[in-house]
C-alpha positions as CSV (number, residue, x, y, z in Angstrom):
1,X,74.3,90.6,78.6
2,X,77.6,88.9,77.6
3,X,78.4,87.9,74.1
4,X,78.2,84.2,75.3
5,X,74.7,84.7,76.6
6,X,73.6,86.6,73.5
7,X,74.9,83.7,71.3
8,X,72.9,81.2,73.4
9,X,69.7,83.3,73.0
10,X,70.3,83.8,69.2
11,X,70.9,80.1,68.7
12,X,67.8,79.2,70.7
13,X,65.6,81.4,68.5
14,X,67.2,79.9,65.4
15,X,66.5,76.4,66.6
16,X,62.9,77.2,67.5
17,X,62.4,78.7,64.1
18,X,63.4,75.5,62.4
19,X,61.0,73.3,64.4
20,X,61.5,69.8,65.6
21,X,64.1,68.9,63.0
22,X,66.6,71.1,65.0
23,X,65.6,69.8,68.4
24,X,69.0,68.0,68.8
25,X,70.9,71.3,68.4
26,X,72.0,72.6,71.8
27,X,72.1,76.4,71.8
28,X,74.8,76.6,74.4
29,X,77.1,74.3,72.3
30,X,76.6,76.7,69.4
31,X,77.6,79.6,71.7
32,X,80.7,77.7,72.8
33,X,81.8,76.9,69.2
34,X,81.3,80.6,68.3
35,X,83.4,81.7,71.2
36,X,86.1,79.3,70.2
37,X,86.0,80.7,66.7
38,X,86.0,84.4,67.5
39,X,88.1,85.4,64.4
40,X,86.6,84.2,61.2
41,X,89.2,85.5,58.7
42,X,92.7,86.9,58.6
43,X,91.2,90.3,57.8
44,X,89.3,90.2,61.1
45,X,92.6,89.6,62.8
46,X,94.4,92.3,60.9
47,X,91.8,94.9,61.8
48,X,91.6,93.8,65.5
49,X,95.4,93.8,66.0
50,X,95.9,97.0,64.0
51,X,93.7,98.8,66.5
52,X,95.8,97.3,69.3
53,X,99.0,98.6,67.8
54,X,97.6,102.1,67.2
55,X,96.5,102.3,70.8
56,X,99.9,101.1,72.1
57,X,101.6,103.7,69.9
58,X,99.4,106.5,71.4
59,X,100.1,105.2,75.0
60,X,103.9,105.2,74.3
61,X,103.7,108.8,73.1
62,X,102.4,109.7,76.5
63,X,104.6,107.4,78.5
64,X,107.9,105.9,77.1
65,X,107.8,103.1,79.7
66,X,104.8,101.7,77.8
67,X,107.1,100.2,75.1
68,X,106.1,97.0,73.4
69,X,108.1,93.7,72.8
70,X,108.1,90.6,70.7
71,X,110.1,87.5,69.9
72,X,110.6,86.1,66.4
73,X,108.8,82.8,65.8
74,X,109.4,80.4,62.9
75,X,106.5,78.0,63.4
76,X,102.9,78.2,64.6
77,X,103.5,76.0,67.6
78,X,106.4,78.2,68.7
79,X,104.2,81.3,68.5
80,X,101.4,79.5,70.3
81,X,103.6,78.3,73.2
82,X,105.1,81.8,73.6
83,X,101.6,83.3,74.0
84,X,100.5,80.5,76.4
85,X,103.6,81.2,78.5
86,X,102.9,84.9,78.5
87,X,99.4,84.4,79.7
88,X,100.6,82.0,82.3
89,X,103.4,84.1,83.7
90,X,101.7,87.6,83.5
91,X,98.2,86.9,85.0
92,X,96.5,86.3,81.7
93,X,97.7,89.6,80.3
94,X,99.1,89.9,76.8
95,X,99.3,93.7,76.7
96,X,102.1,95.1,74.7
97,X,103.5,91.7,73.8
98,X,103.5,90.8,70.1
99,X,104.9,88.3,67.7
100,X,107.7,89.0,65.1
101,X,108.0,87.1,61.8
102,X,111.5,87.2,60.6
103,X,112.4,86.9,56.9
104,X,115.8,85.5,58.0
105,X,114.0,82.5,59.8
106,X,111.7,82.0,56.8
107,X,114.7,81.7,54.5
108,X,116.6,79.5,56.9
109,X,113.8,77.2,58.1
110,X,110.7,77.5,55.9
111,X,112.0,77.4,52.3
112,X,111.3,74.4,50.0
113,X,114.8,74.8,48.7
114,X,116.1,74.0,52.2
115,X,118.1,76.4,54.4
116,X,119.0,79.6,52.6
117,X,120.8,82.8,53.5
118,X,118.7,85.9,54.2
119,X,118.8,87.1,50.6
120,X,115.1,86.9,49.6
121,X,115.6,83.7,47.6
122,X,112.8,81.8,49.4
123,X,109.3,81.6,48.0
124,X,107.6,84.9,48.6
125,X,104.3,83.3,49.6
126,X,106.0,81.4,52.4
127,X,105.8,84.6,54.5
128,X,102.0,84.9,54.1
129,X,101.7,81.1,54.8
130,X,103.6,81.5,58.1
131,X,101.4,84.4,59.2
132,X,98.3,82.2,58.5
133,X,99.9,79.3,60.4
134,X,100.8,81.4,63.4
135,X,97.3,82.7,63.7
136,X,95.8,79.2,63.2
137,X,97.8,78.0,66.2
138,X,96.9,81.1,68.3
139,X,93.2,80.6,67.5
140,X,93.6,77.0,68.5
141,X,95.1,78.1,71.8
142,X,92.0,80.1,72.4
143,X,89.7,77.2,71.6
144,X,91.7,74.9,73.8
145,X,91.7,77.2,76.8
146,X,87.9,78.0,76.4
147,X,87.2,74.3,76.0
148,X,88.8,73.7,79.4
149,X,86.7,76.4,80.9
150,X,83.5,74.9,79.4
151,X,84.4,71.6,81.0
152,X,84.9,73.4,84.3
153,X,81.5,75.1,83.9
154,X,79.8,71.8,83.3
155,X,81.5,70.3,86.4
156,X,80.5,73.2,88.6
157,X,76.9,72.9,87.4
158,X,76.9,69.1,88.0
159,X,78.2,69.7,91.5
160,X,75.6,72.4,92.2
161,X,78.4,74.8,93.1
162,X,76.9,78.2,92.1
163,X,79.9,80.2,93.2
164,X,82.3,78.2,91.1
165,X,79.9,78.3,88.2
166,X,79.7,82.1,88.4
167,X,83.5,82.4,88.6
168,X,84.1,80.2,85.6
169,X,81.4,82.0,83.6
170,X,83.1,85.3,84.4
171,X,86.4,83.9,82.9
172,X,84.5,82.8,79.8
173,X,82.8,86.2,79.4
174,X,86.1,88.1,79.8
175,X,88.4,85.7,78.0
176,X,91.7,87.2,76.8
177,X,92.6,86.0,73.4
178,X,96.1,84.7,72.5
179,X,95.8,86.6,69.2
180,X,98.2,89.6,69.2
181,X,99.8,91.8,66.5
182,X,102.4,90.3,64.3
183,X,105.1,92.5,62.8
184,X,105.8,90.7,59.5
185,X,108.9,91.1,57.4
186,X,108.4,91.6,53.7
187,X,112.2,92.1,53.1
188,X,112.7,94.5,50.2
189,X,109.3,93.7,48.7
190,X,110.4,90.8,46.4
191,X,110.4,92.9,43.3
192,X,109.0,96.2,42.1
193,X,106.2,98.2,43.8
194,X,103.5,96.1,42.1
195,X,105.1,92.9,43.4
196,X,105.3,94.5,46.9
197,X,101.6,95.4,46.7
198,X,100.5,91.9,45.7
199,X,102.6,90.2,48.4
200,X,101.4,92.8,51.0
201,X,97.8,91.9,50.2
202,X,98.5,88.2,50.8
203,X,100.2,89.0,54.1
204,X,97.3,91.2,55.2
205,X,94.7,88.7,54.2
206,X,96.6,86.1,56.3
207,X,96.3,88.5,59.3
208,X,99.2,90.9,59.3
209,X,98.4,94.3,60.7
210,X,102.0,95.5,60.5
211,X,104.4,95.1,57.6
212,X,108.1,95.9,57.8
213,X,109.9,96.8,54.5
214,X,113.6,97.7,54.0
215,X,115.4,100.1,51.5
216,X,117.7,97.5,50.0
217,X,117.7,96.6,46.3
218,X,115.3,93.6,46.1
219,X,117.4,91.4,44.0
220,X,120.6,92.3,45.9
221,X,119.1,91.9,49.4
222,X,121.4,90.9,52.3
223,X,120.8,90.3,55.9
224,X,121.0,93.6,57.8
225,X,124.0,92.3,59.8
226,X,126.1,91.2,56.8
227,X,128.2,93.0,54.3
228,X,127.4,93.8,50.7
229,X,124.1,95.7,51.3
230,X,122.9,97.9,48.4
231,X,120.3,100.6,48.9
232,X,117.8,102.2,46.5
233,X,117.1,105.9,45.9
234,X,114.4,107.3,48.1
235,X,111.7,107.6,45.5
236,X,111.8,103.8,44.7
237,X,111.5,103.0,48.4
238,X,108.7,105.4,49.0
239,X,106.7,104.0,46.1
240,X,106.8,100.6,47.9
241,X,105.7,102.2,51.1
242,X,102.7,103.7,49.2
243,X,102.1,100.3,47.6
244,X,101.8,98.7,51.1
245,X,99.5,101.5,52.3
246,X,97.2,101.0,49.2
247,X,97.1,97.3,50.0
248,X,95.9,98.0,53.6
249,X,93.3,100.5,52.4
250,X,92.0,98.3,49.6
251,X,91.4,95.5,52.1
252,X,89.7,97.8,54.6
253,X,92.5,97.6,57.2
254,X,92.6,101.4,57.6
255,X,94.7,101.3,60.7
256,X,97.4,99.1,59.2
257,X,100.9,99.9,60.4
258,X,104.1,100.2,58.1
259,X,107.6,99.9,59.5
260,X,110.2,101.5,57.2
261,X,113.6,100.0,57.8
262,X,116.9,101.6,56.7
263,X,120.0,99.6,56.2
264,X,122.0,102.7,55.3
265,X,124.3,102.6,58.4
266,X,125.9,99.4,57.1
267,X,125.2,99.8,53.4
268,X,128.0,101.6,51.5
269,X,126.7,100.9,48.0
270,X,123.9,101.9,45.6
271,X,122.8,100.4,42.4
272,X,121.4,103.6,40.9
273,X,122.1,107.3,40.7
274,X,118.9,109.0,41.7
275,X,116.9,111.2,39.3
276,X,117.1,114.8,40.3
277,X,115.3,117.8,38.8
278,X,116.7,120.7,40.8
279,X,119.3,121.4,43.4
280,X,118.4,120.2,46.9
281,X,115.6,117.8,45.9
282,X,115.5,114.3,47.3
283,X,117.4,112.8,44.4
284,X,120.1,115.5,44.7
285,X,120.4,114.8,48.4
286,X,120.8,111.1,47.8
287,X,123.5,111.7,45.1
288,X,125.3,114.1,47.4
289,X,126.4,111.1,49.5
290,X,128.1,109.4,46.5
291,X,131.9,109.1,46.5
292,X,132.8,111.3,43.5
293,X,135.8,112.9,41.9
294,X,135.8,116.1,40.0
295,X,136.6,115.7,36.3
296,X,136.9,117.8,33.1
297,X,135.6,116.9,29.7
298,X,139.1,115.9,28.6
299,X,139.4,113.4,31.5
300,X,136.3,111.4,30.6
301,X,136.8,107.8,29.5
302,X,134.6,105.7,27.3
303,X,131.4,104.7,29.3
304,X,132.0,107.0,32.2
305,X,129.0,108.2,34.1
306,X,129.0,111.7,35.4
307,X,126.7,114.0,37.3
308,X,126.6,117.8,37.3
309,X,126.5,119.4,40.7
310,X,127.1,123.1,41.7
311,X,128.4,123.8,38.2
312,X,131.0,120.9,38.4
313,X,131.2,117.6,36.6
314,X,131.6,114.8,39.1
315,X,132.4,111.1,38.3
316,X,130.9,108.7,40.9
317,X,133.3,105.9,41.8
318,X,131.9,102.8,40.1
319,X,133.0,99.3,41.1
320,X,133.6,96.3,38.9
321,X,130.1,95.1,40.0
322,X,128.6,98.2,38.3
323,X,127.6,99.5,41.8
324,X,128.4,103.0,43.0
325,X,129.8,103.6,46.5
326,X,128.9,106.2,49.1
327,X,131.5,108.4,50.9
328,X,132.7,106.8,54.1
329,X,131.2,108.2,57.3
330,X,127.9,109.2,55.7
331,X,125.9,106.2,57.1
332,X,124.2,108.0,60.0
333,X,123.3,111.0,57.9
334,X,121.8,108.7,55.3
335,X,119.8,106.9,58.0
336,X,118.4,110.1,59.3
337,X,117.3,111.2,55.8
338,X,115.9,107.8,55.0
339,X,113.9,107.8,58.2
340,X,112.5,111.3,57.9
341,X,111.4,110.9,54.3
342,X,109.8,107.5,55.1
343,X,107.8,109.0,58.0
344,X,106.8,112.0,55.8
345,X,105.6,109.6,53.1
346,X,103.3,107.2,54.8
347,X,105.4,105.0,57.2
348,X,104.3,104.9,60.8
349,X,107.4,103.5,62.4
350,X,111.1,103.4,61.5
351,X,113.8,100.7,62.0
352,X,117.4,101.6,61.9
353,X,119.6,98.5,61.6
354,X,122.7,99.2,63.7
355,X,126.0,97.3,64.1
356,X,125.8,97.4,67.9
357,X,123.3,98.0,70.7
358,X,124.4,101.4,71.9
359,X,121.7,103.7,73.4
360,X,123.7,106.9,72.8
361,X,124.3,106.1,69.1
362,X,120.6,105.3,68.5
363,X,119.5,108.3,70.5
364,X,121.7,110.7,68.6
365,X,120.1,109.7,65.3
366,X,116.6,109.9,66.8
367,X,117.3,113.4,68.2
368,X,118.0,114.5,64.6
369,X,115.0,112.7,63.2
370,X,112.6,114.2,65.8
371,X,113.7,117.7,64.9
372,X,111.7,117.1,61.7
373,X,109.2,114.4,62.9
374,X,108.6,115.1,66.6
375,X,106.6,111.9,67.3
376,X,109.0,109.6,65.4
377,X,109.2,106.1,66.9
378,X,111.6,103.2,66.4
379,X,111.2,99.5,66.1
380,X,114.6,98.1,67.2
381,X,116.2,94.7,66.6
382,X,117.8,93.4,69.8
383,X,119.7,91.2,67.5
384,X,121.4,87.8,68.3
385,X,123.9,89.0,65.7
386,X,125.3,91.3,68.5
387,X,127.6,89.8,71.0
388,X,125.7,91.5,73.9
389,X,128.1,90.3,76.6
390,X,131.2,91.7,74.8
391,X,129.5,94.9,73.6
392,X,128.3,95.9,77.0
393,X,131.5,94.9,78.8
394,X,133.4,97.1,76.4
395,X,130.9,100.0,76.9
396,X,131.4,99.8,80.7
397,X,135.2,99.5,80.2
398,X,135.2,102.6,78.1
399,X,132.9,104.6,80.4
400,X,135.1,103.7,83.4
401,X,138.2,104.6,81.6
402,X,136.7,108.0,80.6
403,X,135.8,108.6,84.3
404,X,139.3,107.9,85.4
405,X,138.5,104.6,87.1
406,X,141.3,102.0,87.2
407,X,140.7,99.3,84.5
408,X,144.1,97.8,84.5
409,X,142.7,94.4,85.7
410,X,140.8,94.1,82.4
411,X,141.9,93.4,78.8
412,X,139.4,95.2,76.6
413,X,139.9,92.9,73.7
414,X,139.3,89.8,75.8
415,X,136.4,90.8,77.9
416,X,134.3,87.9,76.6
417,X,136.5,85.6,78.5
418,X,134.8,83.5,81.3
419,X,137.5,84.8,83.7
420,X,135.6,88.1,83.8
421,X,132.2,86.5,84.5
422,X,132.2,87.2,88.2
423,X,133.8,90.6,88.2
424,X,132.5,94.0,89.1
425,X,132.7,95.0,85.4
426,X,130.6,92.0,84.3
427,X,127.9,92.8,86.9
428,X,127.8,96.4,85.7
429,X,127.5,95.3,82.1
430,X,124.7,92.8,82.9
431,X,122.8,95.5,84.7
432,X,123.0,97.6,81.5
433,X,121.8,94.7,79.4
434,X,118.9,94.1,81.8
435,X,117.7,97.7,81.5
436,X,118.6,98.3,77.9
437,X,115.1,98.1,76.6
438,X,113.7,100.5,79.3
439,X,116.7,102.9,78.8
440,X,116.5,102.9,75.0
441,X,112.8,103.4,75.0
442,X,113.2,106.4,77.3
443,X,116.3,107.9,75.7
444,X,116.2,106.8,72.1
445,X,112.5,106.7,71.1
446,X,112.2,102.9,70.8
447,X,108.5,101.9,70.8
448,X,109.0,98.3,70.0
449,X,111.9,96.0,71.0
450,X,112.1,92.6,69.2
451,X,114.6,89.8,69.0
452,X,114.6,88.5,65.5
453,X,115.9,84.9,65.9
454,X,115.5,83.9,69.5
455,X,113.5,80.7,69.0
456,X,116.0,79.6,66.3
457,X,118.7,79.6,69.0
458,X,116.6,78.2,71.8
459,X,115.6,75.3,69.6
460,X,119.2,74.6,68.8
461,X,120.3,74.9,72.4
462,X,117.6,72.7,73.9
463,X,118.1,70.0,71.2
464,X,121.8,70.0,71.9
465,X,121.2,69.5,75.6
466,X,118.8,66.6,75.0
467,X,121.0,64.9,72.4
468,X,124.0,65.1,74.8
469,X,122.1,63.5,77.7
470,X,119.8,61.0,75.9
471,X,122.5,59.5,73.6
472,X,125.1,59.7,76.4
473,X,125.3,58.0,79.8
474,X,122.0,59.3,81.1
475,X,119.9,57.6,78.5
476,X,116.2,58.0,79.2
477,X,116.9,59.9,82.3
478,X,118.3,62.6,80.0
479,X,114.8,63.2,78.7
480,X,112.9,62.7,81.9
481,X,115.2,64.9,84.0
482,X,115.9,67.5,81.4
483,X,112.5,67.8,79.8
484,X,109.5,65.9,81.2
485,X,110.1,66.5,84.9
486,X,110.7,70.2,84.3
487,X,107.5,70.4,82.3
488,X,105.6,68.9,85.2
489,X,107.3,71.1,87.8
490,X,107.0,74.3,85.8
491,X,103.4,73.4,84.6
492,X,104.2,73.6,80.9
493,X,100.9,73.0,79.2
494,X,102.2,70.8,76.4
495,X,103.3,68.1,78.9
496,X,99.8,66.9,78.0
497,X,100.6,66.8,74.4
498,X,97.4,65.1,73.3
499,X,95.4,67.9,74.9
500,X,97.6,70.5,73.2
501,X,97.1,68.9,69.9
502,X,93.3,69.1,70.3
503,X,92.2,65.7,71.6
504,X,89.9,67.2,74.3
505,X,88.3,69.6,71.8
506,X,87.7,66.6,69.5
507,X,85.9,64.8,72.4
508,X,83.8,67.9,73.0
509,X,82.7,68.0,69.4
510,X,81.9,64.2,69.4
511,X,79.6,64.8,72.3
512,X,78.0,67.8,70.6
513,X,77.4,65.7,67.4
514,X,76.6,62.2,68.8
515,X,75.6,62.7,72.4
516,X,75.9,59.6,74.5
517,X,77.0,57.5,71.5
518,X,80.3,59.5,71.3
519,X,83.5,57.4,71.4
520,X,85.8,59.6,73.4
521,X,89.6,59.5,73.5
522,X,89.9,61.0,77.0
523,X,88.6,58.0,79.0
524,X,90.2,56.2,81.9
525,X,92.7,54.4,79.7
526,X,94.2,57.6,78.3
527,X,97.8,57.8,79.5
528,X,97.6,61.5,79.7
529,X,95.7,61.0,82.9
530,X,99.0,60.3,84.6
531,X,99.7,64.0,84.5
532,X,96.6,65.0,86.5
């Protein structure tokens, strides 16, 4: 017996137990409302989606072609439309397709202060609020889709079409939810480990099954693709990883997933010299990357900070900002150590923020990490901060040159130029971009590919196109031709914006509650009927 049928039976028994005063309650309407409200709390969602992620991770370990993907979404409606589109284009299947919540977009688009840089200056609870909003919209997408199926079921029954009724009932019984995992960005934790724990709890209670945290100094946090990044010693970062794990376990999300991000590749500074107790311990390894000069007692100046290593006094180079710098060229080694220690201390996945999308660079670091953690897996930012066209054209140029192929027709420094768009080199670069995710998952251990800010850019681009046409010579045709006609032709669900906003569901509830006396919005005078 399906869940739907069980709910009808349970509601029937409950109605009968309450006698005639409940006669107006229709058990099937109860079952419908329960189906439309499958997830009661954010914790229900977190537990459900955590299991999905764990299963996907296991499948990837067996077959690297089973990598997962997501797009960053900055509003519940954007996340909802993304998942509706995925179900539409991929036969109702949402497998291995997640949502990403970007701290960058929260700062730029969701702060009460207005647009802010990605420096953790926005209200910390705005992240949890966005998680809750995203899942509210995804749950509404479920309710809307099921509502349409219920109306189809009623129509089939009214027409006496048993085959159609059975087919629709099968869709209801096997409905695929729009609710999928969210990888949620907690930045550097917004404070100490206790602050990280408290915020993690809010995010998990809102529905997050996966939290991403980075090893920057919380109050010096920078976007991973900007300069001026400052990292913390490992023990401080590991205490925050443990804080997130405790938050998951306290709330009963035992399968919660932690992504440990290292910014060490682009971070040349540290605020602290690590505590070390003996040669070779984790603090000593961190300090070994510091840019130091050997000094004698007589060379010490007032206020100098020194460390003793291998019997020598070393003075780390301290900047006017009171920060210490690492030796140049140590970024990859630091990323490897960061990743290994994170995975050995409770993280499930790692994220290495790179300066370019290069499979061999990423793969070389993963090879070293997997020597110590064989099943290490990456979450990778397919970032809009990369100039993908230029990067891959240059990679092809360099490969061709190394192979001895004639590249005299190309200027490497100007490969972004439109004059190269229809060339053999451009076609080869685009082919590499197209297969980048597949190649990197196979060769560099990338389990999850995400684009942090795609919907920020698509919103800007589509708005620019509409503004140019509508306020220009095309006038209203600019909207009709560029938006509405495309929505109709491409069967975009929100062309019926009243339906998308819940009007039909409201009508259903009016009928449940008031029967024939219900005043419905979806009658013959509803202009949405023009869209069929």
